[in-house]
N, C-alpha and C positions, 0 to 999 in steps of 0.2 A: 582930326589929326592929319588926314590925307590932304585936306584943303590947306592947312597951315604949312605942311611940308612942301607942297607943290608951289604955293605962293612964295615961300622962302627961296625956292629954286628959280623964281622969275616967271612963273606961269600966272596968268590971270584965271582964277577958278570961279565957276558958277555952280555951287552945290544945289542940287534939285532932289526933292524927296519922292516924287511920283513919276510914273511913266508919262502921264498926260503933261506934266510940267516939262519933261524932257522934250517931247514932241513939239510943244508950243515954243519952247526956247529955241530949238534948232530951226524950226520953220521961220522964226523971226530973224535969227542971225546965226549962220552956220559957223560953228567953232572950228578950231584946227584939229581937235580930237575929242572923242567922247569915251569916258570910262563908265560902262553900264553894268550895274548889278543885275543879275538875273532874278533876284528875289525882291520884288517891289510890292508895295501895299495895295496897288490898284490894278495893275496889269502884269501879266507874265513878261519877264524880261525878253524872252525870245520873240514874243509878239511885238514888243516895242522895237526890237532890232529890225524885224521885217518891215515895220512901218517907217522906221528911219531910212531904210534902204529905198523906200518909195519917194523919199524927200531929197536925199543927198548921198554922195559917196564919201562923206566924212569918215575918216578912220575910226574904228570902234574897237576898244579893248574890253573884253568881257571879264567881269569879276564874279567868280562863281565858287560855290562850295561843292559843286558836282565834279568829281574827278574821273567819272567813268568815260570811256572812249566815245560812247554813243552821244552823250551830252556835248562833248567837245566837237565832234564831227557835225552835229546838228547846228551848233553855233557858227561854225565856218560856213556851212551850207546856207545859213540864214544871212550871211554877209559880214560876220566878224572878221577882223584882221589879226587879232591876237587875243590871248586870254591869260588871266592869272587865277590860281586856285587858292582859296582862303585856307588857312591864314597866310598872308603875304606881308612883306615889309614894305614900308614907304619907299625905301631905296630901290627895291626890286621894281616897283611900279614906275618910279621915275626913270629907271634904266629902260624899261620897255617902252614908255612914252617917247623918250628921246630917240630910241632905235627906230620906232615906227615912223616918227616924224622925219628922220633921215631917209628911211627907205622910200617913203611915199613922196618925199620932197615937198611937204606941205609948206615949209618956210618959203620956198621959191614959187609955190603954186604950180599948177600945170600950165602956166603961161608958156613954158618952154616948148618948142616944137621939135627939138632934137634931143635924143638921148643916146648915150653910148654905153653898151654893156660889153666890156672886153673889146674885141675887135669888131663887134656888131654895132652898126649905126642905124637908127630908125629916125626918119625925118617925117613928122606928121604933116607939116605944111606942104612939102613936095611929094608926099606919099612915096618916099624913097627908102629902100633898104640896101645897105652896103655891108658886106662881110669881107674882112681883110682888104678893104678898099675896092672891092668888086661889086658892082650893082647887081642885085638879084631881082628877077621878075616875080612880082607878087600880085595875085588877083585881089579884088577889093576886100572880100571877107577874110582872106588869109592875112592881108595887111592889117585890117582892123584887129584881128585876134593877136597878132604879134605885137602891135603897138600898145594894146591894152596891157599886155603882160610886161612889155619892156619898160613902160612908164611906172610900173609897180615892181621893179626888179627886187628880187629876194623876198617878195611877199607872196604867200600862198593865195591864189585866186580860186574861188570855188566855181563849180559848174553853174550854180545858180547865178552868180555874178556875171559869168560869161553869157549865159542865156539872156539876162536882162540888159547888159550894157553893150554887148557886141551884136547879138541877134535881135535885140529889142523886143523880146517876148517875156511876158510875165509868168506864163505857165506853159506846160506842154513838155513832151518827151523828145528832146533833141540831143540826148547823150551821144547817139550814134553820129549825128552831124558834127558835134564838137570833136569827137574822136577822129573822124575823117579829116577835118581841117587841121587838127593838131598834127596828124600824120603827114599831111602835105607840107606844113610849115617845117617840120623836122627834116623832111627830105630835102627841102631847099637850103636848110642850114647845114646839110651834110652829116646828119646824125640819125639815129634810130631810137625807138623806145627802150631797146635793150642796152644801148650804149649812148645815153644822152650827154650832150655837152652843155648846151644852153637851156633847153626846155625840158624840165623835169616833171614827172607825174608824182603827186603826193597822194598815195593810195587812199581811196575813200573820201578825199576832200576836193582835190582839183589839180592845179598846175602852178608852177612858178618858173620864172626866167632868172638865171644866175650867170655870173661870170664863170667860164670853165676853169676847173682846177688844173 
């Protein structure tokens, strides 16, 4: 039913029954988005998600019957971008897919080197940050952190993702390092953790960059 509805809405759908099939398919051709059930016949869905993250940054929506906070937080920490709790309607899933594709700009790809979030401009090609038209001095890791969040605006990014994609570490305890760099970025944006404008902490999960209200 999901495949039929998504196809009817213009998506090309590849239904897969096992975690191994998912990993093989994504390794062969990275899709625009993955909807991953946590309950699979061969592998635990969380394990498949972690293995997917070793292959690609493809957006992943978790479909789960587990509604407890711990399971949801674990999914985000493993690299999920969104989740739906069973039972859910096809219309809800379609809405979440379309919203996630808009947020991550999959349609345009990450070929763009410039992103604007409100009056904040981040230029990856020139490694330039402007706020209200004024250039801000950013050190290398500060810029990498801000750019990673800016190109995923309105999307919660977990600490695990930051550790892997910004610090290029697969494991290790660098929570303090992440917190210090987030603090430096906030200071240069003229905000604090208590009064955030652009950079928001999502307790127990990670961070997201949004347009100030």
